[in-house]
N, C-alpha and C positions, 0 to 999 in steps of 0.2 A: 795743467796747466790752469786751473782756476779751483785751484783745491783749497791757495790760499783765501780766497774772496767766499766760499759758501757757504761761508756762520756769518757776513755779512745781516743775512735776512735769513735767520734760521727756516725749513721749510715754503722759499719761495723764491727760492734763488736752484735756476738747470743751468746745465752746461752743455746745451745737447752738442755732437760732431757730427758737423756738417758732409765730410762729406759720401752717407748712404744716403743723401736726400736729393740728391739729381746730377744732369749734370750741367747748369750751368746755377750762374747764380741768383737767377730768380726763383729758380724751383728748388736751392737751401732757404733764400730768405722766407718761400710760402713754406714749407715742411716746419723749421721754427716756429712759425707764426700757429701753426696747426695744434704744434708741441705746448704753445704756450698759455692758451686758454684764453681769457677775452683781457685782461688786462684790467687798468692802467698798464702799462710796464717799464721799466725804466733799460732800456736796451745797451750793452758792456760790451762791446768789441774791440779786439788787437787787430791787428793786418789786415790779414783778409776776414776773421770778423767783423772790423770794422765794415769791411765790404757790403758784408751780409747782413748789416744792422742799419746800412744806409738803403741797400735794397729792402728792409723793413720799412722802414718811414714813407719810402715810396709806395710799397702797398698798401701797408695799412696804419698811414700817419696817425689815423685817431684813438688809434688801440693805445698809441705809445705816449709817456708823457716826461720824456727826455732823453736824449744818448748822450753816449761816453767811446768817443774815440781813442783809441792807444796808438803810437804807429801808421794810425790809417794815412791814405792817402786818397782824399775824394776822385780826381779827378785821374780820365786813364787816357795815355797813351800807347796806342799796340806795338807791343814790342815783339814781336814776331821769332828773331831770332833767338834770342832769348829764352822764351815759353820751351822752343822749340833744343835749345842747349840742356835745357834744366833737364825735360823729356825723357832725350837720348841718354843721359846720367842716369837715370832714374831707373832707366830700363836694364843699362849695364852691370849699377851694383847696389839702387833704391838706395834709403837715404846714405846708408853709410859711405856713398861717393859720393853726394852732397853737402854731405856735414863740416865736411873741414872748410871749403871752400867761401859756406855762411858765419861763422864762429866770429873773424873779427870782426862782421857789419853788425850781430848781434848783439853782441854786448859791449859792455862797459870797460874800462880798464881798471874802474874799481870793481867788477864783479866776481862774485869770489867761486871756487872751483865749485861748490856744490851746488850753488846755481845751475852754473853751465852745465856739470855734468848733472843733473835732474833734468833739465831742456833737452839735451843729449836723449838720457833711455825714453824720451817722453818721444822725441823722432822718432829713434830705433825699432819705436811696437810699432810705426806705423808701415802696413805693407805696401809695394811700388806699387801696385796697379791703385791703391789712393790716392797715392801722393800723384801721380801722372792725373788722375781727374781732379784731384783738389788745382793743378798747376795748370791744368785746359780752363778747368772754371774761376779759374783769380784772371789769367790772361785773355777772358773773352768778356767780364762782368762790361757792366755799362756804366758809364761816363757818371757819375753822381750828385757831380757842384751843383748842377741843377735843385738837387735835394736840398744841400748846403746851403742853398741863398735865401729857398721860400721857408727851410725850420723855422717857426715863430717860436716853436718851445725850447728848454732848456738845450745845448750842443755841447759839452765840455767836450776840449781839446785838450788828452795828455802828450805829451812829447819827450823824448830825453834828450838833451844838446849833444851825446855820443852815437846815438839812433845811426849808425850807416842806412840803414834800409828808404826810413821817410826822415829828411830832414826838418829842422824847426823852422826854415824856412817855408815848408811846406805846414807842418800841420798850424803855423804862423796863418796861413791862406785860408786853410777852411774857418780856422775863429776868425778873421778878418771879417767874410764874408758871411757866414753868418748870425743871422739878425740877434739873437740869443747865444751867440756864442762866449764862451772863455776859455783860456792857455792857460793850459798849466804844464813849462817846462821844469823836468827832474835834471838839479844838474848831477855831473857823472851818473848819466843813467844809460842805458842800449834800448836797444825796439822792443822790450818785453819789461814795461815796466812794473807790471803786479807779479813779477818774478823777482825785479831785482830790489823793488821798492814797496814789497806790500802792504810794509806800516802806512808811509804816505799815501798810497795807489787808495791803502782801504781807507782812507779816514775822507778822501776827498769820494769814493760813492758813499761814503756816510751823509758826507753833506749833503750832496744829490738827493739820496731821498726824507731826507729828513726838510728840505726844502720844500720838495714835494707833498710831503705830509701837511706841511703845514698852509698849504694852499699858494706858494711862490713863485709862479708859473709865470 
């Protein structure tokens, strides 16, 4: 998922897997913070990872210099029927059962077959139990709108104009309520900007790091 970003800051970049870190977003965030060291940290998250990044900011904002959220929805309106539908499908057939219904929502019209197949391979590597837990964690996450509205440090929001999961409107809303929010909408891009537009995505991350290193916070 993050292989294309590991070289941005060699030796100082990690991409932890959230599944083993507990049965709530709070425990996932705590586990990442425990493994990350004292900081200062620039926390980058996409989708569920963006929700984890916001929970990290809630728990240890003093250790975090900036947040970068891609394909992330800070708000949370519980959808138990949606959750239960995914859980049932995963129990029935694992990732292979749910993947076909997600592809059109996750990727833009311009996404290459290589990108889609690479993402599918990652999905198929996950066992059903982990995916069920992730679904339950994601759907029980706390609303993080308050974290965004109170976050005084840089908060960069990256959205794809063809993201079928998190709309540009929602991405705009996050950037608007953040006191130091910045919005970047990638044209012809879906949910996973780091996979579909790695060069553009990495350039944005590099600029955030450069800004932090020069004290422009």
